[in-house]
C-alpha positions in Angstrom: -1.7 25.2 -5.2 -0.6 23.7 -1.9 3.0 24.2 -0.9 5.1 21.2 -1.4 6.9 20.1 1.8 10.6 20.5 2.1 12.8 17.6 2.8 13.0 16.9 6.6 16.3 17.5 8.3 15.5 14.5 10.5 16.4 12.3 7.6 20.1 13.3 8.0 21.7 11.5 11.0 25.0 9.9 12.0 25.0 6.2 11.2 27.6 3.6 12.3 29.6 2.7 9.2 29.3 -1.0 10.1 25.5 -0.7 10.0 25.5 1.5 6.9 27.5 -1.2 5.0 24.7 -3.7 5.7 21.8 -1.6 4.4 20.2 -2.8 1.2 16.7 -2.5 -0.4 14.4 -5.2 0.9 11.9 -6.9 -1.4 8.9 -8.0 0.7 7.2 -11.3 0.2 3.5 -11.0 -0.7 1.0 -12.6 1.6 -1.8 -14.0 -0.6 -5.3 -14.6 0.8 -8.0 -16.5 -1.1 -11.5 -15.0 -0.9 -14.9 -16.1 -2.1 -15.2 -12.8 -3.9 -11.7 -13.0 -5.5 -10.8 -14.1 -9.0 -8.7 -16.7 -10.7 -8.5 -15.0 -14.1 -5.4 -13.3 -15.5 -4.9 -9.7 -14.4 -3.1 -7.1 -16.5 -1.6 -5.8 -13.2 0.8 -8.8 -13.2 0.1 -10.3 -9.8 3.0 -12.1 -8.0 3.7 -15.7 -8.7 2.4 -16.6 -5.2 -1.1 -15.8 -6.4 -1.1 -18.1 -9.5 -4.0 -20.6 -9.6 -5.5 -19.0 -6.5 -8.8 -17.2 -6.2 -7.2 -14.3 -4.5 -9.0 -11.4 -3.1 -6.2 -9.8 -1.0 -2.5 -9.6 -1.3 -0.7 -8.0 1.6 2.4 -6.3 0.1 3.7 -4.8 3.3 2.2 -5.2 6.8 2.9 -5.4 10.5 -0.7 -5.4 11.6 -3.7 -7.7 11.8 -1.5 -10.6 13.0 0.6 -10.4 9.8 4.3 -9.6 9.6 6.0 -9.1 6.2 9.1 -11.1 5.5 12.0 -10.4 3.1 11.5 -12.4 -0.1 15.1 -12.8 -1.5 18.8 -12.2 -0.9 21.0 -12.9 2.1 18.3 -11.6 4.5 15.5 -13.8 3.1 12.9 -14.9 5.6 13.6 -12.2 8.3 10.6 -10.2 9.4 10.9 -6.4 9.7 11.2 -6.5 13.5 14.5 -8.3 13.0 15.9 -5.5 10.9 14.7 -2.9 13.4 16.7 -4.6 16.1 19.8 -5.1 14.0 19.8 -2.0 11.9 18.2 0.5 14.3 18.3 4.1 12.9 19.6 2.7 9.6 16.2 1.2 9.0 13.7 3.7 10.4 15.7 6.9 11.0 14.7 9.3 13.8 11.2 9.0 15.2 9.5 10.7 18.1 8.3 7.3 19.3 11.0 4.6 18.6 8.7 1.8 20.0 6.3 2.1 17.0 6.2 -0.7 14.4 8.6 -0.3 11.5 5.7 0.2 9.1 3.3 3.1 10.0 0.9 1.7 7.3 -0.1 -1.5 5.7 -0.3 -1.9 1.9 -2.6 -4.5 0.4 -4.1 -5.3 -3.0 -7.8 -6.1 -3.0 -9.3 -7.7 -6.1 -12.8 -8.8 -7.0 -14.1 -11.2 -9.7 -17.7 -11.3 -10.7 -18.9 -10.5 -7.2 -18.4 -7.3 -5.1 -16.2 -7.2 -2.1 -17.5 -7.0 1.5 -19.2 -3.8 2.8 -16.8 -2.4 5.4 -16.2 0.6 7.7 -12.8 1.8 9.0 -11.6 3.9 12.0 -9.0 5.8 10.0 -8.4 7.4 6.5 -7.7 4.8 3.9 -6.1 5.7 0.5 -7.4 3.8 -2.5 -5.5 3.7 -5.9 -7.5 2.0 -8.7 -5.2 -0.3 -10.7 -7.9 -2.1 -12.8 -11.5 -1.5 -13.4 -14.0 -2.8 -16.0 -17.2 -1.4 -17.5 -19.2 -3.1 -14.7 -16.9 -1.8 -11.9 -18.0 0.6 -9.2 -16.9 1.8 -5.8 -19.5 1.8 -3.1 -19.2 4.7 -0.7 -21.9 5.7 1.7 -25.5 4.6 1.9 -28.8 6.0 0.8 -31.0 4.8 3.7 -30.6 3.2 7.1 -33.6 0.8 6.4 -33.1 -0.6 2.9 -31.1 -3.9 2.5 -27.4 -3.4 1.7 -27.6 -4.3 -2.1 -30.0 -1.3 -2.6 -28.6 0.9 0.2 -25.0 1.2 -1.0 -24.1 4.3 -3.2 -22.3 3.1 -6.3 -19.9 5.4 -8.1 -18.2 4.5 -11.5 -14.4 4.4 -11.5 -11.5 4.1 -14.0 -8.0 2.8 -13.7 -5.8 5.6 -12.2 -8.5 7.0 -10.0 -7.4 7.6 -6.4 -9.1 9.0 -3.3 -9.2 8.9 0.5 -11.9 7.0 2.2 -12.6 8.9 5.4 -13.2 7.1 8.7 -16.8 6.0 9.3 -17.7 6.0 5.6 -19.3 2.7 4.5 -17.3 1.3 1.5 -17.1 -1.7 -0.9 -15.4 -2.7 -4.2 -17.6 -3.5 -7.1 -16.9 -6.4 -9.5 -13.8 -6.8 -11.7 -11.5 -4.4 -9.9 -8.0 -4.3 -8.4 -7.3 -1.6 -5.9 -4.2 -0.8 -3.8 -5.2 0.2 -0.3 -3.1 2.0 2.3 -4.3 1.9 5.9 -2.5 3.3 9.0 -1.2 0.6 11.3 -3.4 0.0 14.3 -6.7 0.9 12.5 -9.9 -0.9 13.1 -11.9 -2.5 10.3 -15.4 -3.7 10.6 -17.3 -5.8 8.1 -21.0 -4.8 7.9 -22.3 -7.1 5.1 -20.8 -9.9 3.0 -23.5 -10.3 0.4 -24.9 -13.5 2.0 -21.7 -15.4 1.4 -20.4 -18.0 3.9 -18.4 -16.6 6.8 -14.9 -15.7 5.9 -12.6 -17.2 8.6 -9.7 -14.9 7.5 -11.7 -11.7 7.6 -10.7 -8.8 9.8 -11.3 -9.4 13.5 -14.5 -7.6 14.5 -13.4 -4.3 16.2 -13.7 -4.1 20.1 -15.9 -1.1 19.8 -18.4 0.1 17.2 -17.1 2.4 14.5 -19.5 5.4 14.1 -20.9 5.7 10.6 -20.7 9.1 8.8 -22.5 10.5 5.9 -19.8 12.0 3.7 -18.0 11.4 0.4 -14.6 10.1 -0.6 -12.0 12.8 -1.2 -10.5 12.6 -4.7 -6.7 13.0 -4.8 -5.6 15.6 -7.3 -1.8 16.1 -8.0 -0.2 18.7 -5.7 2.7 19.0 -8.1 2.7 18.1 -11.8 5.7 17.2 -14.0 7.8 14.0 -14.3 7.0 13.2 -10.7 3.4 13.7 -9.6 2.9 14.3 -5.8 -0.5 12.9 -5.1 -0.8 13.1 -1.4 0.9 14.7 1.6 -0.3 13.6 5.0 0.7 13.2 8.6 2.1 9.7 8.1 3.5 9.6 4.6 3.8 11.4 1.3 2.9 9.7 -2.0 4.4 10.4 -5.4 3.6 8.8 -8.7 6.8 8.4 -10.7 6.7 7.6 -14.4 10.4 7.5 -15.3 13.8 6.7 -13.9 14.7 8.3 -10.6 17.8 9.1 -8.5 17.5 9.7 -4.8 19.3 12.1 -2.5 21.2 10.6 0.4 19.2 10.1 3.6 15.8 10.1 1.9 14.2 8.5 5.0 12.3 5.2 5.2 10.2 4.6 2.1 8.4 1.9 0.0 8.2 1.6 -3.8 5.3 -0.3 -5.4 5.6 -0.7 -9.2 2.3 -0.5 -11.1 3.5 -0.8 -14.7 6.7 -2.0 -16.3 9.8 -3.5 -14.8 13.1 -2.1 -13.6 15.9 -2.3 -11.0 17.0 -0.5 -7.8 20.7 0.2 -7.9 22.4 1.5 -4.7 25.4 3.7 -5.1 28.7 1.8 -4.4 27.0 -1.6 -4.7 27.5 -4.0 -7.7 24.2 -5.8 -6.9 20.7 -4.6 -7.9 17.2 -5.6 -7.0 14.5 -6.2 -9.6 11.2 -4.3 -9.5 7.9 -5.6 -10.9 4.2 -5.0 -10.2 2.6 -7.0 -7.4 5.6 -6.3 -5.1 6.7 -3.8 -2.4 10.3 -2.9 -1.9 11.3 -1.2 1.4 14.2 1.3 1.2 15.9 1.8 4.6 16.2 5.4 6.0 20.1 5.2 6.0 20.5 3.9 2.5 23.0 5.5 0.3 21.9 7.2 -2.9 19.9 4.8 -5.1 18.5 4.9 -8.6 15.5 3.3 -10.3 16.5 2.2 -13.8 14.4 0.7 -16.5 15.0 0.0 -20.2 11.3 0.8 -20.8 8.7 3.0 -19.2 8.2 2.2 -15.6 5.5 3.6 -13.3 5.6 3.2 -9.5 4.2 4.6 -6.3 6.8 6.0 -3.9 5.6 6.2 -0.2 7.9 8.3 1.9 7.3 8.0 5.6 7.7 10.8 8.2 
């Protein structure tokens, strides 16, 4: 079994008390994009209200990339983008970093959802983590191709999937979502995304900008993510940018946990910060950013709550 990483000492740093007093969890406003391959129908994942009555195919939960910038959805800081907090909160937001000029978010988090049609065939320049939230009997994940000559509908390798499946799509691997699926995707900031085929649909004006250089295709397979550590908290992934833990119960942090994001996937709860009378509600279809200098906090729920906890390095 791989060794579980120890907590980084870099998370502990001196913080101006005036800044520390301002720190609070930040619920980010989802950015909803309608797509011809999206769906209107109800989803058991409980999409945010912003997506109601929309044929949504993408919901950006947290992003500072691709011309998008997440804003805070509620509270006294509503409407501010993350760059504002980086200027005003400094180390309190991001903690110590080798390169302080990097964006606040080292990754983007988005939901992709398909209706009766599959999503575009794409290729990426970096590893992308996929977590399957919903999948039906007709669902599949396309990964790789069988031939360089056959048309894409016959060329794409299709693999059956179930809710809860997760894997890493390596750079250069052709990929696509089959019908009736919802997947959470995590992509490093600054990555390139190329669309190779869109199933003969009209051009998508809001698609990813074509990359300035060709992304070489590779013949490989997705890497399934098996828990590195079992128990109440399941560590699913430890990489150079972030660690990912699936938590299925209440949780209490240590002080100085470092910058992190929580994405609920089932149930509802609250984030309660030590010493504060206010709390922040948690629900699926949302990302909550937890500043690096935040005091101890707890995740509380009257019922079972499951969420993904992304802890950034």
